C-alpha positions as MATLAB code, in Angstrom:
seq = 'XXXXXXXXXXXXXXXXXXXXXXXXXXXXXXXXXXXXXXXXXXXXXXXXXXXXXXXXXXXXXXXXXXXXXXXX';
ca = [
      -2.137   -4.561   -1.425;
      -4.377   -6.784    0.599;
      -5.729  -10.025   -0.889;
      -9.295   -8.898   -0.260;
      -8.750   -5.628   -2.087;
      -6.756   -7.231   -4.899;
      -9.403   -9.867   -5.479;
     -12.083   -7.226   -5.878;
     -13.855   -8.523   -2.804;
     -13.785   -5.029   -1.363;
     -16.701   -4.406   -3.735;
     -18.739   -6.605   -1.386;
     -17.771   -4.401    1.548;
     -18.768   -1.327   -0.410;
     -22.000   -2.914   -1.615;
     -22.997   -4.048    1.878;
     -21.639   -1.053    3.729;
     -24.617   -0.855    6.084;
     -23.674   -4.296    7.387;
     -19.917   -3.747    7.442;
     -20.058   -0.283    8.983;
     -21.005   -1.808   12.332;
     -17.900   -3.999   12.231;
     -15.812   -0.973   11.302;
     -17.254    0.951   14.242;
     -16.439   -1.969   16.579;
     -12.840   -2.064   15.378;
     -12.271    1.716   15.223;
     -14.522    3.175   17.902;
     -13.227    6.716   17.406;
     -14.871    6.868   13.989;
     -18.099    8.820   14.131;
     -21.364    8.066   12.393;
     -20.605   11.025   10.131;
     -17.233    9.454    9.289;
     -18.990    6.239    8.324;
     -21.332    8.173    6.044;
     -18.343    9.804    4.344;
     -16.475    6.502    4.004;
     -19.458    4.707    2.389;
     -17.404    1.550    1.913;
     -14.510    3.268    0.166;
     -11.282    1.683    1.361;
      -9.105    4.764    0.875;
     -11.632    6.915    2.741;
     -11.533    4.441    5.629;
      -7.743    4.585    5.698;
      -7.839    8.397    5.651;
     -10.331    8.583    8.506;
      -8.283    6.137   10.591;
      -5.256    8.366   10.032;
      -7.241   11.429   11.036;
      -8.941   10.013   14.151;
      -6.035    7.958   15.464;
      -3.100   10.125   14.386;
      -1.290    7.314   12.584;
       0.636    7.386    9.318;
      -0.923    6.008    6.155;
       1.109    2.795    6.198;
      -0.076    2.022    9.750;
      -3.713    2.705    8.824;
      -3.359    0.448    5.769;
      -1.861   -2.287    7.957;
      -4.782   -2.038   10.382;
      -7.297   -2.299    7.528;
      -5.472   -5.294    6.036;
      -5.522   -7.060    9.411;
      -9.226   -6.302    9.776;
      -9.909   -7.667    6.278;
      -8.389  -11.018    7.261;
     -11.125  -11.431    9.852;
     -13.985  -10.836    7.438;
];
C-alpha cells in the first residue's frame, strides 16, 4: 500500500479531484473525460481504468499509481 494512501492523504486527492484530474489526464492520456467522471478521486477506480485503457494487470496499474503519488 502506498504511503499516500496509507496515511489517508488520498482523501485530499478525492476532495480536490477537479484539480488532480488534470494531473491524472497528463499522466494517463488514454483516460477519457468520462473515465475521470467515473473515477471521481477513487483510487481503486483509477487503477481499474488504467487496467482497462492500457491493458495492464492490476499490480502494474497499482505500481503506476504509487509512482505518480510520489510526485504529488
